[in-house]
DODO-438505 format. One record per atom (N, C-alpha, C, O): atom name; x, y, z; residue in three letters. Coordinates in Angstrom, 3 decimals. Each point is the difference from the previous one (the first is absolute). Layout:
BEGIN
CA; X; Y; Z; ala
...
//
This chain:
BEGIN
N; 8.773; 181.521; 123.727; met
CA; -0.631; -1.265; -0.158; met
C; 0.457; -0.576; 1.297; met
O; -0.944; -0.597; 0.516; met
N; 2.225; 0.532; 0.349; ile
CA; 0.521; -0.463; 1.084; ile
C; -0.814; 0.336; 1.101; ile
O; -0.102; -0.778; 0.948; ile
N; -0.690; 2.234; -0.990; arg
CA; -0.447; 0.350; 1.053; arg
C; -1.151; -0.521; 0.227; arg
O; -0.426; -0.205; 1.137; arg
N; -0.323; -0.117; -2.420; ile
CA; -1.310; -0.421; 0.019; ile
C; -0.004; -1.215; 0.247; ile
O; -0.959; -0.411; 0.653; ile
N; 2.087; -0.640; -1.114; ala
CA; -0.058; -0.853; 0.967; ala
C; -0.004; -0.103; 1.619; ala
O; -0.545; -0.801; 0.760; ala
N; 1.157; 1.639; -0.594; arg
CA; 0.384; -0.264; 1.564; arg
C; -1.367; 0.630; 0.550; arg
O; -0.370; -0.610; 1.003; arg
N; -0.312; 1.445; -1.298; trp
CA; -0.762; 0.882; 0.312; trp
C; -1.318; -1.098; -0.043; trp
O; -0.753; -0.082; 0.970; trp
N; 0.529; -0.864; -2.363; leu
CA; -0.482; -0.891; 0.822; leu
C; -0.086; -1.082; 0.720; leu
O; -0.995; -0.543; 0.480; leu
N; 2.419; 0.179; -0.419; glu
CA; 0.288; -1.091; 0.819; glu
C; -0.556; 0.143; 1.640; glu
O; -0.383; -0.837; 0.816; glu
N; 0.560; 2.471; -0.768; arg
CA; -0.484; 0.486; 1.316; arg
C; -1.506; 0.251; 0.452; arg
O; -0.432; 0.146; 1.143; arg
N; -0.396; -0.135; -2.633; his
CA; -1.130; 0.436; 0.600; his
C; -0.824; -0.380; -0.995; his
O; -1.112; 0.524; -0.059; his
N; 1.536; -1.584; -0.985; phe
CA; -0.865; -1.013; -0.386; phe
C; -1.517; -0.501; 1.098; phe
O; -1.177; 0.171; -0.318; phe
N; 1.648; -0.751; 1.515; glu
CA; -0.919; -0.840; 0.569; glu
C; -0.986; 0.952; 0.387; glu
O; -1.200; -0.275; -0.007; glu
N; 1.742; 1.596; 0.410; glu
CA; -0.701; 1.064; 0.651; glu
C; -1.057; 0.698; -1.449; glu
O; -1.200; -0.017; 0.274; glu
N; 1.412; 0.373; -1.159; thr
CA; -0.592; 0.212; -1.212; thr
C; -1.269; -0.536; -0.058; thr
O; -1.051; 0.638; 0.075; thr
N; 1.205; -2.065; -0.238; ile
CA; -0.753; -0.967; -0.490; ile
C; -0.868; 0.226; 1.293; ile
O; -1.034; 0.651; -0.151; ile
N; 1.277; -1.017; 1.133; cys
CA; -0.849; 0.186; 1.130; cys
C; -0.929; 0.935; 0.327; cys
O; -1.201; -0.179; 0.204; cys
N; 1.864; 1.246; -0.164; cys
CA; -0.788; 1.536; -0.045; cys
C; -1.171; 0.328; -1.732; cys
O; -1.061; 0.617; -0.088; cys
N; 1.587; -1.085; -0.619; val
CA; -1.115; 0.057; -0.936; val
C; -0.819; -1.015; -0.261; val
O; -0.793; 0.153; -0.929; val
N; 0.791; -1.421; 1.682; ala
CA; -1.016; -0.904; -0.152; ala
C; -0.775; 0.423; 1.248; ala
O; -1.203; -0.227; -0.134; ala
N; 1.610; 0.907; 1.591; leu
CA; -0.826; -0.204; 0.762; leu
C; -0.498; 1.267; -0.033; leu
O; -0.826; 0.233; 0.882; leu
N; 1.148; 0.903; -1.841; ser
CA; -0.525; 1.368; -0.474; ser
C; -1.343; -0.848; -1.096; ser
O; -1.209; 0.230; 0.018; ser
N; 1.612; -0.757; -0.480; ala
CA; -1.369; -0.590; -1.055; ala
C; -0.406; -0.680; 0.853; ala
O; -0.531; 0.968; 0.544; ala
N; 0.192; -2.044; 0.324; val
CA; -0.887; -0.426; 0.991; val
C; -1.002; 1.069; 0.729; val
O; -1.219; 0.125; 0.119; val
N; 2.602; 0.706; 0.380; ala
CA; -0.950; 0.898; 1.050; ala
C; -1.122; 1.345; -0.878; ala
O; -0.792; 0.756; 0.562; ala
N; 1.129; -0.853; -2.177; ser
CA; -0.944; 0.752; -0.297; ser
C; -1.033; -1.000; -0.868; ser
O; -0.980; 0.691; -0.279; ser
N; 0.848; -1.778; -0.151; leu
CA; -0.921; -0.618; -0.713; leu
C; -0.966; -0.251; 1.226; leu
O; -1.228; 0.013; -0.085; leu
N; 2.047; -0.274; 1.382; val
CA; -0.911; -0.451; 1.125; val
C; -0.876; 1.223; 0.731; val
O; -0.772; -0.083; 0.956; val
N; 1.205; 1.356; -1.820; phe
CA; -1.047; 1.734; 0.483; phe
C; -0.268; -0.529; -1.150; phe
O; -0.644; -1.032; 0.188; phe
N; 0.775; 1.182; -0.999; leu
CA; -0.958; 0.053; -1.555; leu
C; -0.767; -0.470; 0.212; leu
O; -0.997; 0.711; 0.122; leu
N; 0.804; -2.181; 0.087; gln
CA; -1.323; -0.981; 0.188; gln
C; -1.054; -0.330; 1.358; gln
O; -0.962; -0.729; 0.243; gln
N; 1.908; 1.887; 0.546; val
CA; -1.501; 0.798; 1.062; val
C; -0.698; 1.453; -0.203; val
O; -0.963; 0.600; 0.479; val
N; 1.717; -0.423; -1.203; ile
CA; -0.636; 1.485; -0.660; ile
C; -0.860; -0.775; -0.960; ile
O; -0.931; 0.757; -0.275; ile
N; 0.807; -1.714; -0.268; met
CA; -0.708; 0.327; -1.450; met
C; -0.753; -1.119; 0.795; met
O; -0.839; -0.434; -0.790; met
N; 0.736; -0.258; 2.004; arg
CA; -0.702; -0.911; 0.489; arg
C; -1.249; 0.612; 0.821; arg
O; -1.060; -0.483; 0.398; arg
N; 1.516; 1.461; -0.339; tyr
CA; -0.903; 1.357; 1.096; tyr
C; -0.252; 0.759; 0.348; tyr
O; -0.606; 0.459; 0.968; tyr
N; 1.434; 0.000; -2.395; val
CA; -0.686; 1.468; -0.759; val
C; -0.407; -0.303; -0.992; val
O; -0.539; 1.062; -0.312; val
N; 0.312; -1.866; -0.673; phe
CA; 0.016; -0.134; -1.347; phe
C; -1.126; -1.561; -0.018; phe
O; -0.834; -0.387; -0.818; phe
N; 1.171; -0.004; 1.723; asp
CA; -1.367; -1.182; 0.221; asp
C; 0.057; -1.229; -1.088; asp
O; -0.898; -0.728; -0.425; asp
N; 2.475; 0.788; 0.107; ser
CA; 0.681; -1.155; -0.981; ser
C; 0.844; -0.100; 0.534; ser
O; 0.378; 0.804; 0.852; ser
N; 0.447; -2.273; -1.324; ala
CA; 0.972; -0.076; 0.074; ala
C; 0.796; -0.494; -1.296; ala
O; -0.509; -0.453; -1.025; ala
N; 1.936; 0.648; 1.305; leu
CA; 1.345; -0.336; -0.692; leu
C; 0.038; -1.720; -0.796; leu
O; 0.280; -0.696; 0.976; leu
N; -0.394; -0.134; -2.015; gln
CA; 0.107; -1.210; 0.312; gln
C; 1.684; -0.010; 0.263; gln
O; 0.219; -0.852; 0.861; gln
N; 0.846; 1.398; -1.232; trp
CA; 1.168; -0.274; -0.431; trp
C; 0.783; 0.171; 0.954; trp
O; 1.022; -0.619; 0.296; trp
N; -1.597; 1.614; 0.266; ser
CA; 1.243; 0.958; 1.790; ser
C; 0.381; -1.169; 0.948; ser
O; 1.051; -0.023; 0.641; ser
N; -2.152; -1.099; -0.606; glu
CA; 0.668; -0.376; 1.635; glu
C; 0.907; -0.885; -0.951; glu
O; 1.048; 0.084; 0.640; glu
N; -0.794; -0.733; -1.536; glu
CA; 0.711; -1.108; -0.527; glu
C; 1.378; 0.696; -0.159; glu
O; 1.058; -0.599; 0.191; glu
N; -1.143; 1.981; -0.574; leu
CA; 1.067; 0.691; -0.717; leu
C; 0.569; -0.067; 1.272; leu
O; 1.111; -0.522; 0.095; leu
N; -1.886; 1.126; 1.296; ala
CA; 0.615; 0.452; 1.305; ala
C; 0.678; -1.637; 0.570; ala
O; 0.915; -0.042; 0.823; ala
N; -1.463; -1.046; -1.342; ala
CA; 0.635; -1.273; 1.010; ala
C; 1.409; -0.140; -1.094; ala
O; 0.916; -0.647; 0.507; ala
N; -0.700; 1.060; -1.626; ile
CA; 1.200; -0.232; -0.410; ile
C; 0.494; 0.589; 0.200; ile
O; 1.057; -0.199; -0.600; ile
N; -0.967; 1.587; 1.538; gly
CA; 1.097; 0.791; -0.542; gly
C; 0.291; -0.351; 1.900; gly
O; 1.112; 0.186; 0.492; gly
N; -2.201; -0.648; 0.268; met
CA; 0.224; -0.115; 1.693; met
C; 0.684; -1.240; -0.084; met
O; 0.505; -0.372; 1.059; met
N; -0.332; -0.504; -2.237; val
CA; 0.895; -1.236; 0.120; val
C; 1.569; 0.383; -0.291; val
O; 1.030; -0.496; 0.458; val
N; -1.183; 1.292; -1.152; trp
CA; 1.667; 1.105; -0.950; trp
C; 0.312; 0.409; 1.090; trp
O; 1.057; -0.494; 0.393; trp
N; -1.675; 1.428; 0.511; ala
CA; 0.377; 0.382; 0.835; ala
C; 0.894; -0.511; 1.181; ala
O; 1.037; 0.524; 0.406; ala
N; -1.766; -1.861; 0.147; val
CA; 0.244; -0.749; 0.802; val
C; 1.269; -0.734; -0.275; val
O; 0.751; -0.118; 0.968; val
N; -0.344; -0.430; -2.178; tyr
CA; 1.088; -0.873; -0.196; tyr
C; 1.046; 1.266; -0.300; tyr
O; 1.179; -0.103; 0.339; tyr
N; -1.601; 1.108; -0.888; met
CA; 1.307; 0.999; 0.311; met
C; 0.593; 0.220; 0.935; met
O; 1.228; 0.081; 0.041; met
N; -2.573; 0.164; 1.605; gly
CA; 0.451; 0.669; 1.031; gly
C; 0.864; -1.110; 0.410; gly
O; 1.045; 0.415; 0.501; gly
N; -1.193; -2.406; -0.576; ala
CA; 0.837; 0.125; -0.046; ala
C; 1.199; -0.585; 0.009; ala
O; 0.531; -0.798; 0.772; ala
N; -0.238; 1.253; -1.620; ser
CA; 1.287; 0.449; -1.001; ser
C; 0.809; 0.984; 1.190; ser
O; 0.817; -0.132; 0.911; ser
N; -1.288; 0.747; -1.296; leu
CA; -0.004; 1.824; 0.673; leu
C; 0.829; -0.581; 1.861; leu
O; 0.982; 0.423; 0.610; leu
N; -1.883; -1.398; -0.331; cys
CA; 0.401; -0.451; 1.549; cys
C; 0.779; -0.636; -0.338; cys
O; 0.912; 0.363; 0.744; cys
N; -0.507; -1.122; -1.361; val
CA; 1.077; -0.871; 0.335; val
C; 1.243; 1.319; -0.360; val
O; 0.773; 0.271; 0.919; val
N; -0.669; 0.307; -1.921; arg
CA; 0.762; 1.150; -0.250; arg
C; 0.483; 0.981; 0.739; arg
O; 1.114; 0.471; -0.230; arg
N; -1.906; -0.034; 1.226; glu
CA; 0.311; 0.571; 0.960; glu
C; -0.095; -0.674; 1.563; glu
O; -0.020; 0.648; 1.047; glu
N; -0.016; -1.634; -1.136; arg
CA; -0.084; -1.795; 1.284; arg
C; -0.973; 0.908; 0.521; arg
O; 0.536; 0.957; 0.559; arg
N; -1.717; -0.935; -0.554; phe
CA; -1.311; 0.629; 0.817; phe
C; -0.732; -1.193; 0.021; phe
O; -0.985; 0.160; 0.720; phe
N; 1.054; -1.688; -1.367; his
CA; -0.738; -0.989; -0.600; his
C; 0.154; -0.663; 1.728; his
O; 0.363; 0.682; 0.958; his
N; -0.768; -2.262; -0.898; ile
CA; -0.829; -0.213; 0.726; ile
C; 0.593; -0.336; 1.473; ile
O; -0.629; -0.174; 1.044; ile
N; 2.263; 0.129; -1.314; arg
CA; 0.511; -0.343; 1.153; arg
C; -0.172; 1.219; 0.969; arg
O; -0.812; 0.827; -0.417; arg
N; 1.283; -0.593; 1.383; ile
CA; 0.028; 0.700; 1.157; ile
C; 1.167; 0.522; 0.143; ile
O; 0.464; -0.477; 1.036; ile
N; 0.439; 1.361; -1.612; met
CA; 1.482; 0.469; -0.333; met
C; 0.406; 0.381; 1.466; met
O; 1.122; -0.143; 0.487; met
N; -2.560; 0.803; 0.307; val
CA; 0.922; 0.346; 1.769; val
C; 0.430; -1.111; 0.440; val
O; 1.168; -0.174; 0.345; val
N; -2.051; -0.684; -0.310; gly
CA; 0.071; -1.217; 1.021; gly
C; 1.794; -0.446; -0.514; gly
O; 0.972; -0.008; 0.755; gly
N; -0.990; -0.425; -2.686; val
CA; 1.603; -0.349; -0.209; val
C; 0.991; 0.977; 0.231; val
O; 1.135; -0.189; 0.437; val
N; -1.675; 1.271; -0.776; met
CA; 0.859; 0.965; 0.703; met
C; 0.964; 0.009; 1.616; met
O; 1.214; 0.171; 0.108; met
N; -2.013; -0.363; 0.780; ala
CA; -0.107; -0.409; 1.370; ala
C; 1.034; -0.756; 0.430; ala
O; 0.875; 0.353; 0.790; ala
N; -1.031; -1.760; -1.509; leu
CA; 0.828; -1.106; 0.016; leu
C; 1.482; 0.304; -0.364; leu
O; 0.147; 0.987; -0.722; leu
N; 0.952; -1.645; 1.084; pro
CA; 1.434; 0.040; -0.075; pro
C; -0.175; -0.196; -1.792; pro
O; -0.879; -0.576; -0.642; pro
N; 2.330; 1.450; 0.110; leu
CA; -0.155; 0.163; -1.473; leu
C; 0.095; -1.462; -0.539; leu
O; -0.705; 0.024; -1.009; leu
N; 1.106; -1.033; 1.123; ser
CA; 0.333; -0.709; -0.283; ser
C; -1.230; -1.250; -0.154; ser
O; -0.314; -0.636; -1.006; ser
N; -0.050; 0.585; 1.939; leu
CA; -1.740; -0.385; 0.118; leu
C; -0.832; 0.352; -0.837; leu
O; -0.461; -0.608; -0.966; leu
N; 0.207; 1.959; 1.488; gly
CA; -0.448; 0.844; -1.358; gly
C; 0.070; 0.113; -1.578; gly
O; -0.743; 0.493; -0.849; gly
N; 1.910; -1.136; 0.822; arg
CA; 0.164; -0.248; -1.678; arg
C; -0.670; -1.563; -0.169; arg
O; -0.904; -0.357; -0.755; arg
N; 1.565; -0.309; 1.587; val
CA; -0.787; -1.280; -0.460; val
C; -1.667; -0.206; -0.159; val
O; -0.557; -0.766; -0.787; val
N; -0.042; 1.623; 1.709; val
CA; -1.764; 0.142; 0.029; val
C; -0.084; 0.803; -0.980; val
O; -1.120; -0.231; -0.456; val
N; 1.781; 1.353; -0.412; val
CA; -0.101; 0.418; -1.129; val
C; 0.066; -1.517; -1.415; val
O; -0.894; -0.543; -0.650; val
N; 2.158; 0.377; 0.695; phe
CA; 0.396; -0.489; -0.785; phe
C; -1.019; -1.404; 0.361; phe
O; -1.028; 0.225; -0.639; phe
N; 0.923; -1.063; 1.099; ile
CA; -1.291; -0.983; -0.234; ile
C; -1.324; 0.944; -0.632; ile
O; -0.495; -0.182; -1.113; ile
N; 0.139; 1.031; 1.920; ala
CA; -1.286; 0.988; -0.084; ala
C; 0.265; 0.203; -1.348; ala
O; -0.981; -0.248; -0.701; ala
N; 2.415; 0.778; -0.177; asp
CA; -0.857; 0.034; -1.273; asp
C; 0.560; -1.365; -1.339; asp
O; -0.200; -0.195; -1.199; asp
N; 0.662; -0.206; 1.874; ala
CA; 0.372; -1.564; -0.626; ala
C; -1.575; -0.170; -0.193; ala
O; -0.461; 0.237; -1.116; ala
N; -0.328; -0.610; 2.078; leu
CA; -1.564; -0.535; -0.170; leu
C; -0.545; 1.149; -0.909; leu
O; -0.559; -0.400; -1.021; leu
N; 0.606; 1.503; 1.167; cys
CA; -0.310; 0.847; -0.982; cys
C; 0.154; -0.214; -1.433; cys
O; -0.810; 0.013; -0.927; cys
N; 2.320; -0.253; 1.006; ile
CA; 0.562; -0.284; -1.526; ile
C; -0.807; -1.203; -0.859; ile
O; -0.210; 0.096; -1.209; ile
N; -0.222; -1.286; 2.059; leu
CA; -0.282; -0.912; -0.092; leu
C; -1.265; -0.262; -0.454; leu
O; -0.155; -0.830; -0.896; leu
N; -1.245; 1.707; 1.626; phe
CA; -1.054; 0.339; -0.379; phe
C; 0.129; 0.456; -0.866; phe
O; -0.433; -0.566; -1.004; phe
N; 1.081; 1.810; 0.884; ser
CA; 0.238; 0.806; -1.736; ser
C; -0.389; -0.904; -0.807; ser
O; -1.094; -0.219; -0.518; ser
N; 2.471; -0.488; 0.430; val
CA; 0.067; -0.805; -1.225; val
C; -0.632; -1.291; -0.080; val
O; 0.449; -0.868; -0.749; val
N; -1.732; 0.637; 1.662; phe
CA; -1.131; -1.001; -0.172; phe
C; -0.651; 0.680; -0.954; phe
O; -0.201; -0.247; -1.189; phe
N; -0.155; 1.310; 2.018; met
CA; -1.377; 1.024; -0.544; met
C; 0.489; 0.441; -1.604; met
O; -0.826; 0.210; -0.888; met
N; 1.933; -0.135; 0.736; leu
CA; 0.249; 0.605; -1.744; leu
C; -0.015; -1.277; -0.451; leu
O; -0.587; 0.104; -1.077; leu
N; 0.902; -1.384; 1.249; ile
CA; -0.352; -0.993; -0.886; ile
C; -1.393; -0.391; 0.201; ile
O; -0.615; -0.025; -1.066; ile
N; -0.045; -0.272; 2.042; ile
CA; -1.803; 0.219; -0.072; ile
C; -0.659; 1.188; -0.867; ile
O; -1.048; -0.037; -0.644; ile
N; 2.002; 1.154; 0.815; gly
CA; -1.045; 1.606; -0.688; gly
C; 0.249; -0.415; -1.158; gly
O; -0.970; -0.047; -0.756; gly
N; 2.855; -0.567; -0.003; val
CA; 0.023; -0.363; -1.851; val
C; -1.025; -1.010; -0.448; val
O; -0.361; -0.028; -1.177; val
N; -0.078; -0.731; 2.003; gln
CA; -0.550; -1.127; -0.683; gln
C; -1.655; 0.516; -0.019; gln
O; -0.735; -0.235; -0.959; gln
N; 0.327; 0.915; 2.086; tyr
CA; -0.996; 0.654; 0.082; tyr
C; -0.173; 0.246; -1.157; tyr
O; -0.815; -0.604; -0.698; tyr
N; 1.685; 1.700; 0.231; leu
CA; 0.092; 1.418; -1.388; leu
C; 0.239; -1.228; -1.078; leu
O; 0.047; 0.254; -1.203; leu
N; 0.046; -1.099; 1.515; ala
CA; 0.077; -0.935; -1.517; ala
C; -1.494; -0.754; -0.490; ala
O; -0.510; -0.049; -1.119; ala
N; -0.020; -0.582; 2.610; val
CA; -1.341; -0.121; -0.549; val
C; -0.702; 1.284; -0.370; val
O; -0.814; -0.148; -0.911; val
N; 0.919; 1.279; 1.356; leu
CA; -1.126; 1.191; -0.407; leu
C; 0.432; 0.105; -1.427; leu
O; -0.860; 0.095; -0.875; leu
N; 2.368; -0.107; 0.523; ala
CA; 0.123; -0.050; -1.550; ala
C; -0.207; -0.579; -0.305; ala
O; -0.108; 0.233; -1.204; ala
N; -0.248; -1.657; 1.526; lys
CA; -0.536; -1.274; -1.265; lys
C; -1.699; -0.295; -0.023; lys
O; -0.626; -0.691; -0.804; lys
N; 0.002; 1.644; 2.241; tyr
CA; -1.350; -0.113; -0.263; tyr
C; -0.183; 1.177; 0.604; tyr
O; 0.153; 0.049; 1.220; tyr
N; -0.489; 1.043; -1.899; pro
CA; -0.296; 1.067; -0.181; pro
C; -1.469; 0.643; 0.812; pro
O; -1.063; -0.597; -0.176; pro
N; 1.110; 1.734; 0.980; ser
CA; -1.117; 0.063; 1.033; ser
C; -0.444; 1.146; -0.285; ser
O; 0.255; 0.215; -1.185; ser
N; -0.700; 0.495; 1.573; his
CA; -0.416; 1.391; -0.325; his
C; -0.628; 1.036; 1.650; his
O; -0.713; -0.785; 0.626; his
N; 0.787; 2.126; 0.111; thr
CA; -0.816; -0.123; 1.134; thr
C; -1.053; 0.466; -1.084; thr
O; 0.038; 0.142; -1.223; thr
N; -1.538; 0.131; 2.766; pro
CA; -1.717; -0.201; -0.557; pro
C; 0.655; 0.866; -0.492; pro
O; 0.442; -0.264; -1.118; pro
N; -0.201; 1.234; 1.537; arg
CA; -0.316; 1.840; -0.203; arg
C; 0.593; 0.130; -1.086; arg
O; -0.312; -0.339; -1.141; arg
N; 1.209; 0.863; 1.563; leu
CA; 1.519; 0.539; -0.884; leu
C; -0.115; -0.817; -1.196; leu
O; -0.358; 0.497; -1.068; leu
N; 0.595; -1.512; 1.176; gly
CA; 0.446; -0.460; -1.449; gly
C; 1.588; -0.720; -0.267; gly
O; 0.380; -0.642; -0.980; gly
N; 0.388; 1.018; 2.264; ile
CA; 1.111; 0.192; -0.261; ile
C; 0.299; -1.801; 0.283; ile
O; -0.778; -0.802; 0.517; ile
N; 2.234; 0.541; -1.081; asp
CA; 0.094; -1.487; -0.438; asp
C; 0.679; 0.123; 1.894; asp
O; 0.384; 1.012; 0.586; asp
N; -0.446; -2.183; -0.164; glu
CA; -0.215; -0.008; 1.781; glu
C; 1.895; -0.659; -0.141; glu
O; 0.682; 0.042; 1.024; glu
N; -0.189; -0.474; -2.064; phe
CA; 1.524; 0.075; 0.100; phe
C; 0.575; 1.288; 0.434; phe
O; 0.875; 0.043; 0.865; phe
N; -1.406; 1.140; -1.519; trp
CA; 1.022; 0.950; 0.271; trp
C; -0.039; 0.971; 1.563; trp
O; 0.962; 0.562; 0.523; trp
N; -2.063; -0.592; -0.143; pro
CA; -0.352; 0.264; 1.663; pro
C; 1.021; -1.043; 0.883; pro
O; 0.553; 0.378; 1.033; pro
N; -0.394; -1.681; -1.567; gln
CA; 0.027; -1.266; 1.127; gln
C; 2.128; -0.117; -0.658; gln
O; 0.848; -0.874; 0.178; gln
N; -0.810; 2.145; -0.866; thr
CA; 1.645; -0.186; -0.103; thr
C; 0.343; 0.800; 1.162; thr
O; 1.229; 0.061; -0.042; thr
N; -1.573; 0.493; 0.909; ile
CA; 0.562; 0.635; 1.228; ile
C; 0.265; -1.697; 1.269; ile
O; 0.523; 0.048; 1.113; ile
N; -0.980; -1.084; -1.675; ile
CA; 0.450; -0.869; 1.061; ile
C; 1.499; 0.026; -0.167; ile
O; 0.803; 0.159; 0.920; ile
N; -0.526; -0.324; -2.142; val
CA; 1.795; 0.056; -0.420; val
C; 0.729; 0.836; -0.122; val
O; 1.204; -0.177; 0.184; val
N; -1.496; 0.838; -0.382; ile
CA; 0.935; 1.228; 0.857; ile
C; -0.192; 0.534; 0.875; ile
O; 0.941; 0.706; 0.363; ile
N; -2.191; -0.680; 0.506; gly
CA; 0.572; 0.091; 1.472; gly
C; 0.308; -0.897; 0.430; gly
O; 0.516; 0.448; 1.024; gly
N; -0.372; -1.710; -0.954; tyr
CA; 1.080; -0.836; 0.819; tyr
C; 1.512; 0.104; -0.721; tyr
O; 1.036; -0.164; 0.643; tyr
N; -1.074; 0.485; -2.194; ala
CA; 1.236; 0.106; -0.411; ala
C; 0.820; 1.774; 0.226; ala
O; 1.215; 0.191; -0.047; ala
N; -2.123; 0.739; 0.251; leu
CA; 0.888; 0.838; 0.682; leu
C; 0.103; 0.043; 1.734; leu
O; 0.380; 1.003; 0.604; leu
N; -0.710; -2.028; -0.069; ile
CA; 0.219; -0.260; 1.757; ile
C; 1.048; -0.877; -0.467; ile
O; 0.955; 0.107; 0.770; ile
N; -0.756; -0.809; -1.563; leu
CA; 1.558; -1.120; 0.007; leu
C; 0.946; 1.422; -0.598; leu
O; 0.907; 0.356; 0.752; leu
N; -1.092; 0.419; -2.016; leu
CA; 1.221; 1.089; 0.047; leu
C; 0.125; 1.089; 0.958; leu
O; 1.046; 0.646; -0.055; leu
N; -2.090; -0.260; 1.093; arg
CA; 0.363; 0.402; 0.962; arg
C; 1.053; -0.396; 1.069; arg
O; 0.975; 0.542; 0.521; arg
N; -1.502; -1.521; -0.446; leu
CA; 1.047; -1.034; 1.062; leu
C; 1.289; -0.362; -0.745; leu
O; 0.675; -0.434; 0.935; leu
N; -0.074; 0.358; -1.791; val
CA; 0.695; -0.262; -0.694; val
C; 0.533; 1.629; 0.012; val
O; 1.102; 0.061; 0.546; val
N; -1.499; 1.006; -0.914; gln
CA; 0.456; 1.021; 0.336; gln
C; 0.661; 0.167; 1.682; gln
O; 1.083; 0.404; 0.424; gln
N; -1.913; -0.756; 0.020; ile
CA; 0.303; 0.627; 1.568; ile
C; 1.527; -1.254; 0.112; ile
O; 1.100; 0.433; 0.346; ile
N; -1.263; -1.627; -0.620; tyr
CA; 1.628; -0.170; 0.438; tyr
C; 0.966; 0.207; -0.587; tyr
O; 0.977; -0.459; 0.591; tyr
N; -0.681; 1.078; -1.760; val
CA; 0.813; 0.421; -1.150; val
C; 0.506; 1.033; 0.643; val
O; 1.191; 0.308; 0.052; val
N; -2.142; 0.265; 0.470; gly
CA; 0.252; 1.785; 0.967; gly
C; 0.486; 0.116; 0.781; gly
O; 0.731; 0.961; 0.240; gly
N; -1.069; -2.451; 0.895; trp
CA; 0.423; -0.281; 1.105; trp
C; 1.643; -0.429; -0.095; trp
O; 0.897; 0.620; 0.571; trp
N; -0.654; -2.169; -1.667; trp
CA; 1.608; -0.663; -0.439; trp
C; 0.479; 1.177; 0.022; trp
O; 0.607; 0.298; 1.029; trp
N; -0.709; 0.727; -2.106; arg
CA; 0.417; 1.286; -0.558; arg
C; 0.399; 0.984; 0.913; arg
O; 0.894; 0.797; -0.284; arg
N; -1.504; -0.785; 1.397; glu
CA; 0.572; 1.002; 0.906; glu
C; 0.595; -0.792; 1.444; glu
O; 0.217; 0.471; 1.117; glu
N; -0.100; -1.488; -1.505; gly
CA; 0.808; -0.612; 1.182; gly
C; -0.702; -0.927; 1.217; gly
O; 0.301; -0.555; 1.057; gly
N; -0.889; 0.668; -1.514; arg
CA; -1.194; -1.433; 0.727; arg
C; -0.085; 0.594; 1.540; arg
O; 0.259; -0.699; 0.980; arg
N; -0.649; 2.056; -0.905; arg
CA; 0.685; 0.869; 1.684; arg
C; -1.612; -0.284; -0.100; arg
O; -0.681; 0.067; -1.024; arg
N; 0.232; -0.410; 2.380; gly
CA; -1.764; 0.009; 0.712; gly
C; -0.933; -1.035; -0.759; gly
O; 0.533; -0.843; -0.721; gly
N; -1.710; 0.879; 0.843; leu
CA; -0.747; -0.748; -0.781; leu
C; -0.527; 0.694; -1.530; leu
O; -0.117; 1.159; -0.397; leu
N; -0.084; -2.271; -0.106; pro
CA; -0.093; -0.167; -1.544; pro
C; -1.435; 1.307; -0.253; pro
O; -1.126; -0.100; 0.486; pro
N; 1.729; 1.448; -1.534; gly
CA; -1.164; 0.462; 0.197; gly
C; -0.508; 1.106; 0.539; gly
O; -0.731; 0.906; -0.401; gly
N; 1.261; -1.167; 1.374; met
CA; -0.375; 1.138; 1.439; met
C; 1.186; 0.890; -0.082; met
O; 1.042; -0.613; -0.228; met
N; -0.910; 2.121; 0.376; arg
CA; 0.372; 1.663; 0.226; arg
C; 0.477; -0.063; 1.144; arg
O; -0.582; -0.317; 1.038; arg
N; 1.810; 0.661; -1.212; pro
CA; 0.519; 0.283; 1.231; pro
C; -0.967; 0.447; 0.568; pro
O; -0.463; -1.048; 0.450; pro
N; -0.413; 2.067; -0.021; glu
CA; -0.669; 0.586; 0.820; glu
C; -1.101; -0.563; 0.394; glu
O; -0.669; 0.414; 0.947; glu
N; 0.314; -1.690; -1.845; his
CA; -0.878; -0.727; 0.830; his
C; 0.847; -1.036; 0.988; his
O; -0.397; -0.215; 1.145; his
N; 1.290; -0.250; -1.543; glu
CA; 0.961; -0.561; 0.932; glu
C; 0.174; 0.801; 1.170; glu
O; 0.206; -0.678; 1.007; glu
N; -0.220; 1.646; -0.870; ala
CA; 0.436; 0.811; 1.290; ala
C; -0.998; -0.300; 1.006; ala
O; 0.295; -0.431; 1.115; ala
N; -1.584; 0.681; -1.547; leu
CA; -1.200; -0.585; 1.126; leu
C; 0.327; -0.911; 1.013; leu
O; -0.868; -0.394; 0.779; leu
//
């Protein structure tokens, strides 16, 4: 059970991204085949592909936070003196945390509205609540990954920049 939890902790976002992007690519390819070979269109494939793309984007954002590939330019931060680099990273992470908390609050409120006033997707008839949960899931994972980065950094003696592996810091 512990091995499964460790595997999920390390590969959860990647797995969801791969499944979602594979589904998107397959559905779009199937739609092209249906339109140009069979002169007919699948009514539901575009809707499912759009849902898959949104899920892949949110999972990718969490993955980028975990791997420290997000919007900050780490090469520039690592070129700064360590103390100044830490300040830049702390400010950027604080802003990311504030935005994520804000989006979590908005996301929960949005899901409450969808739960109170259900609506369904036009072709698949899926309750909109379920695909839209990715807003809360995505931002919760971003927060979780930021907390994990700082807990690990603290446990390792607060050397270097939070979340940066030693081989990256030597660049």
